[in-house]
Backbone as JSON, one array per atom type, in Angstrom:
{
  "sequence": "PTNIVVVGEVNSGDKYAANVLSHAFGDDTTLLHGHVYRHDLLDQNELNDIAGRTDILWIMVVRSPCVWADSAIQFQKQACEKNELP",
  "N": [[-21.02, -3.09, 5.24], [-20.07, -4.08, 2.08], [-17.89, -5.1, 1.12], [-14.27, -5.56, 1.57], [-11.27, -3.49, 1.32], [-8.32, -3.42, 1.68], [-5.35, -1.21, 1.27], [-2.23, -0.25, 0.47], [1.38, 0.31, 0.41], [4.31, -0.36, -0.96], [6.15, -2.81, 0.44], [4.63, -2.57, 3.59], [2.93, -4.07, 5.13], [0.61, -5.24, 3.46], [-0.33, -7.12, 1.77], [-0.35, -9.53, 3.5], [-1.9, -8.33, 5.32], [-4.32, -8.33, 4.08], [-4.11, -11.0, 3.9], [-4.75, -12.58, 6.16], [-7.8, -10.79, 6.63], [-9.13, -11.97, 4.4], [-8.97, -14.63, 4.84], [-10.68, -14.74, 7.1], [-13.05, -13.5, 6.16], [-13.49, -14.02, 3.31], [-13.86, -13.82, 0.14], [-14.54, -11.44, -0.17], [-12.64, -10.15, 0.69], [-9.91, -7.62, -1.39], [-7.21, -6.28, -2.33], [-5.61, -3.44, -3.1], [-3.76, -1.62, -4.88], [-1.02, -3.21, -4.77], [1.79, -2.65, -5.01], [2.96, 0.35, -4.66], [4.73, 3.03, -6.28], [5.21, 5.56, -5.41], [4.57, 8.94, -3.67], [2.15, 9.76, -2.88], [-0.2, 7.74, -1.53], [-3.06, 7.61, -2.51], [-3.97, 9.21, -5.24], [-6.01, 12.85, -5.62], [-8.37, 12.0, -7.41], [-8.46, 9.18, -7.41], [-9.23, 9.56, -4.35], [-11.62, 10.9, -4.53], [-13.21, 9.24, -5.71], [-13.69, 7.22, -4.23], [-15.15, 8.26, -1.8], [-17.65, 8.55, -1.82], [-18.01, 5.73, -1.02], [-20.08, 3.86, 0.18], [-20.32, 1.01, 0.79], [-17.82, 0.04, 1.03], [-15.51, -1.26, 3.14], [-12.96, 0.37, 4.16], [-9.24, -0.23, 4.42], [-6.16, 0.94, 5.37], [-2.88, 0.35, 5.19], [0.36, 1.61, 6.64], [3.8, 2.04, 6.49], [6.11, 3.07, 9.01], [6.98, 6.36, 9.08], [10.02, 7.02, 9.04], [10.64, 4.49, 9.53], [9.58, 3.97, 6.47], [11.74, 6.63, 5.12], [14.35, 5.58, 5.73], [14.08, 2.94, 3.95], [13.91, 4.38, 1.17], [16.13, 5.32, 1.17], [18.14, 3.77, 0.79], [17.81, 2.04, -1.49], [18.38, 3.96, -2.89], [20.94, 4.09, -2.72], [21.39, 1.33, -2.99], [21.05, 1.06, -6.16], [23.2, 3.11, -6.94], [25.38, 1.93, -6.04], [24.64, -0.66, -8.17], [24.93, 0.27, -10.69], [27.74, 1.8, -10.76], [28.07, 4.03, -9.13], [29.11, 7.49, -8.32]],
  "CA": [[-19.83, -3.07, 4.31], [-20.55, -5.56, 1.92], [-16.26, -5.17, 1.03], [-13.51, -4.89, 2.37], [-10.3, -3.4, 0.06], [-6.82, -3.08, 1.92], [-4.69, -0.4, 0.43], [-1.23, -0.14, 1.57], [2.23, 0.59, -0.17], [4.88, -1.86, -0.9], [6.46, -3.55, 1.74], [3.71, -1.98, 4.5], [2.26, -5.33, 5.15], [-0.59, -4.86, 2.88], [-0.37, -8.63, 1.4], [-0.65, -9.62, 4.76], [-3.21, -7.61, 5.88], [-5.5, -9.01, 2.98], [-4.3, -12.3, 3.24], [-5.43, -12.2, 7.3], [-8.64, -10.62, 6.24], [-9.64, -12.66, 3.4], [-9.43, -15.88, 5.49], [-11.52, -14.05, 8.05], [-14.18, -12.97, 5.44], [-13.59, -14.41, 2.32], [-13.41, -13.65, -1.06], [-14.61, -10.07, -0.39], [-11.33, -8.8, 0.63], [-9.07, -7.37, -1.97], [-5.61, -6.1, -2.9], [-5.87, -2.09, -3.91], [-2.07, -1.3, -5.17], [-0.08, -4.01, -4.54], [3.02, -2.21, -5.01], [2.79, 1.82, -5.07], [5.73, 3.22, -6.14], [5.21, 6.74, -5.56], [4.58, 9.6, -2.56], [1.07, 9.87, -2.44], [-0.82, 6.66, -1.53], [-4.27, 7.41, -3.48], [-4.1, 10.89, -5.37], [-7.36, 13.13, -5.12], [-9.09, 11.45, -8.43], [-8.91, 7.96, -6.32], [-9.68, 9.67, -3.4], [-12.93, 11.52, -5.05], [-13.56, 7.77, -6.42], [-13.7, 6.09, -3.12], [-15.71, 9.41, -0.76], [-19.18, 8.32, -1.88], [-18.37, 4.33, -1.52], [-20.53, 3.05, 1.77], [-20.16, -0.51, 0.6], [-16.19, -0.53, 1.07], [-14.54, -0.69, 4.25], [-11.25, 0.85, 3.0], [-8.03, -0.67, 5.43], [-5.15, 1.63, 4.85], [-1.79, -0.38, 5.68], [1.14, 2.18, 6.2], [4.69, 2.01, 7.37], [6.78, 4.55, 9.69], [7.75, 7.34, 7.69], [11.75, 6.67, 9.58], [11.43, 3.54, 8.29], [9.7, 4.5, 4.59], [12.88, 7.42, 4.49], [15.11, 4.92, 5.77], [13.92, 2.44, 2.76], [14.65, 5.12, 0.02], [17.54, 5.68, 0.9], [18.99, 2.48, 1.03], [16.86, 2.2, -2.33], [18.85, 4.72, -3.54], [22.87, 3.27, -2.07], [21.7, -0.28, -4.02], [21.02, 1.45, -7.4], [24.08, 3.63, -7.48], [26.51, 0.67, -6.58], [24.68, -1.32, -8.96], [25.46, 1.05, -11.54], [28.95, 1.98, -10.18], [28.43, 5.79, -9.24], [29.88, 7.62, -6.54]],
  "C": [[-20.51, -4.54, 3.56], [-18.79, -5.97, 1.42], [-15.42, -4.88, 1.51], [-12.01, -4.93, 1.37], [-9.0, -2.96, 1.24], [-5.91, -2.52, 0.94], [-3.02, -0.06, 1.13], [0.52, 0.03, -0.23], [3.69, -0.42, 0.3], [5.66, -1.72, 0.06], [5.68, -2.88, 3.4], [3.28, -3.25, 4.94], [1.27, -5.65, 4.77], [-1.34, -6.2, 2.53], [-0.54, -9.21, 2.87], [-1.92, -9.46, 5.49], [-4.36, -7.98, 5.47], [-5.59, -9.77, 3.1], [-5.12, -12.87, 4.54], [-7.05, -11.96, 6.86], [-9.95, -11.45, 5.17], [-9.78, -14.38, 4.0], [-10.32, -15.96, 6.27], [-12.94, -13.9, 7.37], [-14.3, -13.38, 4.19], [-13.33, -13.97, 1.31], [-14.0, -12.15, -1.18], [-13.55, -8.88, 0.01], [-10.56, -8.96, -0.48], [-8.13, -6.62, -1.62], [-5.7, -4.55, -3.18], [-4.21, -1.48, -4.05], [-0.97, -2.12, -4.41], [1.33, -3.18, -4.19], [2.82, -1.02, -5.57], [3.91, 2.66, -4.62], [5.72, 4.98, -6.35], [4.52, 7.63, -4.1], [3.1, 9.29, -1.92], [0.38, 8.49, -2.49], [-1.96, 6.25, -2.13], [-4.18, 9.19, -4.36], [-5.67, 11.14, -6.06], [-8.47, 12.5, -6.37], [-9.33, 10.12, -7.64], [-9.41, 8.92, -4.88], [-11.35, 9.78, -3.52], [-13.55, 10.22, -4.95], [-14.45, 7.13, -5.58], [-14.8, 6.83, -1.91], [-16.73, 8.61, -0.73], [-18.95, 6.1, -1.48], [-18.82, 3.27, -0.19], [-20.71, 1.78, 1.57], [-19.26, -1.1, 0.85], [-15.73, -0.37, 3.06], [-12.69, -0.93, 4.1], [-10.32, 0.56, 4.41], [-6.81, 0.39, 4.31], [-4.05, 1.02, 5.61], [-0.61, 0.71, 5.57], [2.38, 1.74, 6.87], [4.8, 3.4, 8.16], [7.35, 5.15, 8.93], [9.19, 7.06, 8.21], [11.55, 5.44, 8.72], [11.2, 3.23, 6.68], [11.31, 5.43, 4.09], [14.19, 6.08, 4.29], [15.25, 3.53, 4.49], [14.5, 2.98, 1.54], [15.92, 5.18, 0.06], [18.43, 4.6, 0.6], [18.73, 1.76, -0.6], [18.15, 2.55, -3.18], [20.65, 4.14, -3.97], [22.57, 1.88, -3.14], [21.51, 0.28, -5.62], [22.39, 2.2, -7.78], [25.3, 2.65, -7.14], [26.47, -0.04, -7.67], [25.05, -0.71, -10.29], [27.09, 1.94, -11.71], [29.3, 3.71, -10.16], [29.12, 6.15, -8.22], [28.51, 8.06, -5.98]]
}
C-alpha cells in the first residue's frame, strides 16, 4: 500500500492512532471520519468505494460495544439535564 487510512468513530482513539502512524510513516497517513455520529461506521456506498483500493492499508479503530453504549446513555442523560427534561 502507498497510503494508510485510519477510520474511527468518535472517541475511539482514531486521532491518536493516525498521529502515531503519521509520525512513523509520514504524510501518507490520513484520518477518515474524525467524528462519526451514526451507528454504521461506513455505509454500503463507502464500502463499495474502498473494496477495490489495493493501494490503501485501511485501519479501523473501534471502541468496545459496552463502552460505546455507556457513552450513548451518558450523552442522552446530559442532554436531558441540560434541557431540564424528565
